[in-house]
N, C-alpha and C positions, 0 to 999 in steps of 0.2 A: 571523127575518124571511123566510127562504126557505121558504115554505109548501109549495112543490112538491117539496121534497127527499124522496127515497125514505126517508130516515131517519125521517121523520115517521110512517111505518107502524109503527115499533117503539118510539117514545119513551115510550109508556105501558105497555109490556110489563113484566112482573115482572123485577126485576133492575136496572131503571133507577133507581138510588138516589143520594141526596146523598152526597158533594158533586159528583159528576161528571155525574149524570143518565144519559142514554143515551150510552155511551162506546164508540166504535168507531174508534180512531185509524188502524187499518190499512185500514178501508173494506170489511170483509167484507160488510156489508149495503147497500153503495152501490147495488146494482142493485134493491133493494126486493123481492127474491125471498122470499116468505113461507115456501115449503117449505124452502128452504136455511136460512133463519133457524131454523125449528123443528128441523131436523136438528142444527144447531150447538148449540141450546139443550139438546137431548137429550144430546149429547156433553159439554157443559159440566157438566150435572148429574152424569153418570156419572164424569167425571174428578174433579170436586170431591169426590164421595163417596170415591173411591179415595184421593185426596190427604189427606182428613181421617183416614182409617184409617191411611194410611202415616205421617202426621205423629205421630199418637198412638202408633203402633208404634215410632217413634224415641224419643219422649219417655218413655213409660211405664216401660220397663225401667230407664231412668236414675233415675227417681223412686222407683219401688216395688220395684225389684229383679226378679229372675227367678224363675220357678217352681222349686220343688224337684223332685228326681227326674230321670228320664231322658227326653230327647227321643227317643232311639232306643236301647232296651235292647240290641238285637242288635248295634249298633255301639259300645255302651258310651259313648254321647254324652249328656252331661247338658245341661240347659238352660243352666246356668252356664258351660258350655264354649263356647257360641255367643256371639261378640262382638256388640255392638250395631252397627247401621248396615250399610254396604256390605260390611264384612268378613264378615258373616254369610252372604253369598251362597255362598261356597266351602265353608262348614261344614255347611249344611243337607243331609242325605242326599237321594239321588235320589228315594226314596219320599216324602220330605217335599215336594219340589217337585211330585211327581205329585199329591199331595193338594191342594196350593195351586192348581195348574192345573185340577184336576178341579172344585174349588169355583167357580173363575172361570167355567168352561164351564157349570156348572149355573145360575149366576146369569144367564148370557147366554141360555140356551135355556128356562129354567123359565117364562117368560112372554113372550107376543108383544110385540115392540117395534116393530111396524109403524106407519107414520104414522097418527095419529089414535087410537091405542089408549092406555089408561091407562099401559101400560108405556113408551110413547114419552114420556109426560109425567113419567116417573120414579116412577109409582105401582105398586109391586110388592105391594101388599096389606098392608104392614107398618104398622099403625096405632097403634103404642105411644105415640108422642108427638104425634099429630095432634090435631085438635079439630073438634067439630061446629059451632063458631062460624065462619062464613066469614071474618070479619075476622081472628080469631086464627089461623086456618089459613093465610091469605094472608101474615100477618106471619111465621109460622114457615117457610113455604116461601121467602120472601124472605131470611130469616136463613140458611137452608140454602145458598142461592146465594152470599150474601156470605161465609159461613164457608168454603164450598168454594173460592171464589176465593182467599181468604187462605191456605188450606191448600195450594193449588197453588203459590203463590209460596213458602210456607214450606218445602215438601218439596224444591223445587228448590234453595233456599238451603242446606238441610241436606245434600243430595247434594254440592253444590259444596264446602261447608266440610269435609265428611267426606273427600272425595277429596283435598283440599288438605292438611288437617292431621291426618287420621286420626280426627277426632272431629266429630260432627254439630253441635256447638255452638262450633266454631272454637277449640279449645284448642291454640294454637300451641306451648305448652310441651312437648307430647308429640311434636312433630316439629321438632327443632332444626335440621334441614337446610333448612327452608323459607326461600327467599330473602326472603319477606315480613318475616321477623324483623328484617331490616336497617332497616326503616322503622317498626316498631311503636311506637317512642317519639318519633317526629317530631311537631312542632307540627301540630295539626289532627286528631290521633288522639283522638277524644272519645267519651264514652259517649252513647248506648247501643251504637253500632255498633262502636266501636273502629277499628282500621285496616281500611278498606273499599276494596277494589279489585276489584269483581266481574268486570271485563273482563280483569284480569291484566296491566295495564301494567307493574307492578313485579316481575313474576314472575322476571325475569332478575337481579334484585338490582343493577342498574346504578345506582350512586349519582349519577353525573353526569347521567344521563337523568332521574332522579327530581328533582334540583335544577332542571333546566331546566323540567320540567313544573310544579314548584311556583312558579317565577317566572311562568310563563304563567297559572297558576291565580290568583295574586294580582292580576295585571294585569287579567284578565278579570273577576274579582270586583269590583274597584274600578270598572271601566267599567259593569258591570251595576248596581251600587249607585247610581251617578249617573244612569243611564238610568231606573231604577225611580223614583227621586225626581223625575226630570223628567216622568214620566208622572203 
């Protein structure tokens, strides 16, 4: 109803998709600055692509296994010697990190990403999965944005679970010292998430505090159910 809102400038941009439409809860676009919006879109595309690669990098070795042979013959390091996830950071040789950083630098400088250029819009000339049909192309670009957003959430979840449990997929069994194991069989631990405490309220393993929070959760849940039905 508020047609003068600066957000109207972006509500029809690519990425404004159901069910949320144009979603900016923090208010980054509240000033209606088009240049700032385009810069953030450029960053979103880049981070989304990196996150998609990172997420697949976590998942693929778990599903398909690792390459045979040596990662570093001079160091006697085999691919199978490198653990998956965050633990790999300390195992990759310096020369390996140099190659990774060198490739990242090449991607940054190989094409101009100045405002208004194809590079700024994410077009680096790689046309393998694009289309000459404008409708199909727009759908694919919108899918890339959506998948990139999902991947950014996914990789952060994997980092968090890996750091907490030693496994990107939250295998608490391999980290018996975790305080969260004290509550993994409590009522409310349900599929598909299992025991979910992303903020870490239960990280100290305090049972009395857990029970107090459960009491508050039940009370607030009942009030919310009545309020919802009242609406």
